[in-house]
C-alpha positions, 0 to 999 in steps of 0.5 A, spaced: 152 426 675 145 426 678 143 432 682 138 429 686 144 426 690 141 422 696 134 425 696 128 420 698 123 419 692 116 420 693 113 413 694 106 411 692 104 411 699 106 419 700 102 420 693 096 416 696 095 420 702 096 427 698 091 424 693 086 422 699 087 429 702 084 432 695 078 427 695 082 423 690 084 416 689 090 412 687 087 409 681 091 403 678 093 407 672 096 413 677 100 407 680 102 405 674 105 411 671 108 412 678 111 405 677 114 407 670 117 413 672 120 410 678 123 405 673 127 410 669 133 415 672 131 421 666 125 425 665 120 421 660 115 424 655 108 422 656 109 417 650 115 414 653 111 413 660 105 410 656 110 405 652 113 403 659 106 401 662 107 394 661 100 391 663 096 397 659 091 399 665 090 405 661 089 409 655 094 415 653 089 420 654 089 417 662 096 418 662 096 425 660 091 427 665 095 423 670 101 427 669 097 433 669 095 432 676 101 429 679 105 436 676 099 440 679 101 436 686 108 437 685 109 429 685 113 430 678 117 435 675 116 437 668 122 439 663 122 442 656 128 441 652 126 445 647 124 440 642 116 442 644 116 435 648 114 436 655 118 431 660 117 428 667 121 425 672 119 424 680 120 429 684 124 427 691 122 429 698 124 437 699 126 437 691 124 444 688 126 441 681 132 445 680 137 441 676 140 442 669 141 437 664 146 435 658 142 432 652 144 429 646 142 432 639 142 425 636 140 420 641 136 424 646 140 421 652 139 425 658 144 426 663 143 430 670 148 435 672 151 436 679 154 443 677 150 449 678 151 457 678 153 460 684 148 463 688 152 470 688 151 470 680 144 470 680 144 475 686 149 480 681 144 479 675 138 481 679 142 487 682 144 489 676 137 488 672 132 490 678 129 484 678 127 480 684 126 472 685 131 471 680 132 463 678 135 460 672 133 454 667 139 451 663 140 445 659 146 443 655 146 440 648 151 436 644 153 429 642 154 424 647 160 419 646 156 414 643 153 418 637 160 422 636 163 419 629 169 415 631 173 417 625 172 424 623 172 426 616 178 429 613 178 434 607 
Protein backbone atom coordinates (compact mmCIF):
# COMPACT_ATOMS: atom_id res chain seq x y z
CA UNK A 1 0.00 0.00 0.00
CA UNK A 2 2.65 2.47 -0.95
CA UNK A 3 1.43 5.39 -2.98
CA UNK A 4 4.88 6.31 -4.12
CA UNK A 5 4.77 3.50 -6.64
CA UNK A 6 7.99 3.06 -8.55
CA UNK A 7 9.25 6.62 -8.04
CA UNK A 8 12.94 7.14 -7.58
CA UNK A 9 14.12 8.38 -4.20
CA UNK A 10 16.24 11.49 -4.12
CA UNK A 11 19.88 10.47 -3.84
CA UNK A 12 22.61 12.02 -1.71
CA UNK A 13 24.31 13.21 -4.89
CA UNK A 14 21.12 14.98 -6.02
CA UNK A 15 20.83 16.71 -2.66
CA UNK A 16 24.52 17.63 -2.61
CA UNK A 17 24.17 19.21 -6.07
CA UNK A 18 21.13 21.18 -4.95
CA UNK A 19 22.91 22.32 -1.79
CA UNK A 20 25.93 23.51 -3.79
CA UNK A 21 23.66 25.51 -6.10
CA UNK A 22 22.42 27.31 -2.97
CA UNK A 23 26.00 27.87 -1.73
CA UNK A 24 25.63 25.19 0.94
CA UNK A 25 27.46 21.95 1.60
CA UNK A 26 26.46 18.33 2.14
CA UNK A 27 27.64 18.09 5.72
CA UNK A 28 28.07 14.82 7.60
CA UNK A 29 25.00 15.56 9.79
CA UNK A 30 22.83 16.28 6.73
CA UNK A 31 24.02 13.06 5.11
CA UNK A 32 23.28 11.14 8.33
CA UNK A 33 19.74 12.57 8.44
CA UNK A 34 19.14 11.54 4.82
CA UNK A 35 20.50 8.07 5.54
CA UNK A 36 18.18 7.75 8.55
CA UNK A 37 15.18 8.68 6.40
CA UNK A 38 16.25 6.24 3.67
CA UNK A 39 16.24 3.46 6.24
CA UNK A 40 12.50 3.76 6.92
CA UNK A 41 9.46 3.34 4.71
CA UNK A 42 7.20 5.61 6.77
CA UNK A 43 7.36 9.23 7.93
CA UNK A 44 9.56 9.89 10.98
CA UNK A 45 9.42 12.58 13.62
CA UNK A 46 12.55 14.63 14.29
CA UNK A 47 13.09 12.75 17.54
CA UNK A 48 12.81 9.43 15.67
CA UNK A 49 15.32 10.67 13.10
CA UNK A 50 17.67 11.72 15.90
CA UNK A 51 17.31 8.32 17.59
CA UNK A 52 18.11 6.60 14.27
CA UNK A 53 21.45 8.42 13.97
CA UNK A 54 23.77 5.60 14.93
CA UNK A 55 27.00 7.53 15.27
CA UNK A 56 25.48 10.69 16.80
CA UNK A 57 27.19 13.05 14.38
CA UNK A 58 25.00 15.90 15.52
CA UNK A 59 22.73 17.17 18.25
CA UNK A 60 18.96 17.52 18.14
CA UNK A 61 19.12 21.21 17.16
CA UNK A 62 21.20 20.29 14.09
CA UNK A 63 18.59 17.70 13.09
CA UNK A 64 15.86 20.38 13.37
CA UNK A 65 17.91 22.78 11.23
CA UNK A 66 18.70 20.10 8.67
CA UNK A 67 15.05 19.10 8.37
CA UNK A 68 14.00 22.73 7.95
CA UNK A 69 16.52 23.17 5.13
CA UNK A 70 15.60 19.86 3.45
CA UNK A 71 11.92 20.78 3.63
CA UNK A 72 12.60 24.18 2.05
CA UNK A 73 14.50 22.40 -0.71
CA UNK A 74 11.58 19.97 -1.14
CA UNK A 75 13.85 17.01 -0.51
CA UNK A 76 11.50 15.83 2.23
CA UNK A 77 7.74 15.95 2.61
CA UNK A 78 6.25 17.01 5.94
CA UNK A 79 3.12 15.43 7.40
CA UNK A 80 0.95 16.33 10.38
CA UNK A 81 -1.19 13.50 11.73
CA UNK A 82 -3.09 15.72 14.16
CA UNK A 83 -0.99 14.93 17.21
CA UNK A 84 1.18 18.05 17.08
CA UNK A 85 4.23 16.14 15.84
CA UNK A 86 5.60 16.85 12.37
CA UNK A 87 6.82 13.79 10.50
CA UNK A 88 9.06 13.67 7.45
CA UNK A 89 9.87 11.31 4.63
CA UNK A 90 12.13 11.58 1.63
CA UNK A 91 10.46 12.92 -1.48
CA UNK A 92 10.81 10.92 -4.64
CA UNK A 93 11.78 12.45 -7.93
CA UNK A 94 8.73 14.20 -9.36
CA UNK A 95 6.77 13.57 -6.14
CA UNK A 96 4.45 16.36 -5.09
CA UNK A 97 4.05 14.79 -1.64
CA UNK A 98 0.38 14.08 -2.21
CA UNK A 99 -0.66 10.79 -0.69
CA UNK A 100 -2.70 9.62 2.24
CA UNK A 101 -2.04 7.58 5.36
CA UNK A 102 -3.76 5.16 7.70
CA UNK A 103 -2.46 5.65 11.26
CA UNK A 104 -2.98 3.35 14.25
CA UNK A 105 -4.25 5.35 17.22
CA UNK A 106 -2.61 2.91 19.61
CA UNK A 107 0.90 2.14 18.32
CA UNK A 108 1.18 4.94 15.70
CA UNK A 109 2.11 2.57 12.85
CA UNK A 110 1.67 4.39 9.53
CA UNK A 111 0.57 2.82 6.26
CA UNK A 112 0.64 4.76 3.02
CA UNK A 113 -2.50 4.40 0.92
CA UNK A 114 -2.70 4.08 -2.84
CA UNK A 115 -6.30 5.26 -3.08
CA UNK A 116 -7.22 8.88 -3.54
CA UNK A 117 -10.29 10.90 -4.39
CA UNK A 118 -11.02 11.23 -8.09
CA UNK A 119 -9.93 14.52 -9.63
CA UNK A 120 -13.55 15.05 -10.70
CA UNK A 121 -14.62 15.27 -7.03
CA UNK A 122 -12.10 18.06 -6.41
CA UNK A 123 -13.35 19.85 -9.51
CA UNK A 124 -16.97 19.52 -8.35
CA UNK A 125 -16.11 20.87 -4.88
CA UNK A 126 -14.22 23.78 -6.45
CA UNK A 127 -17.09 24.53 -8.81
CA UNK A 128 -19.72 24.51 -6.05
CA UNK A 129 -17.66 26.68 -3.71
CA UNK A 130 -16.12 29.08 -6.21
CA UNK A 131 -12.62 28.08 -5.07
CA UNK A 132 -9.70 27.56 -7.42
CA UNK A 133 -6.66 25.28 -7.11
CA UNK A 134 -8.47 22.90 -4.74
CA UNK A 135 -6.43 20.11 -3.27
CA UNK A 136 -6.89 17.92 -0.24
CA UNK A 137 -5.10 16.11 2.55
CA UNK A 138 -6.70 13.10 4.12
CA UNK A 139 -5.56 10.84 6.93
CA UNK A 140 -7.45 7.85 8.31
CA UNK A 141 -7.13 6.71 11.92
CA UNK A 142 -7.99 3.39 13.52
CA UNK A 143 -6.60 0.36 15.32
CA UNK A 144 -4.17 -1.81 13.37
CA UNK A 145 -4.68 -5.60 13.48
CA UNK A 146 -1.87 -6.01 16.05
CA UNK A 147 -3.47 -3.54 18.46
CA UNK A 148 -7.00 -4.91 18.19
CA UNK A 149 -8.19 -6.95 21.14
CA UNK A 150 -8.41 -10.51 19.80
CA UNK A 151 -11.06 -11.44 22.38
CA UNK A 152 -13.76 -8.78 22.46
CA UNK A 153 -15.34 -8.28 25.84
CA UNK A 154 -18.97 -9.25 26.19
CA UNK A 155 -21.48 -7.45 28.34
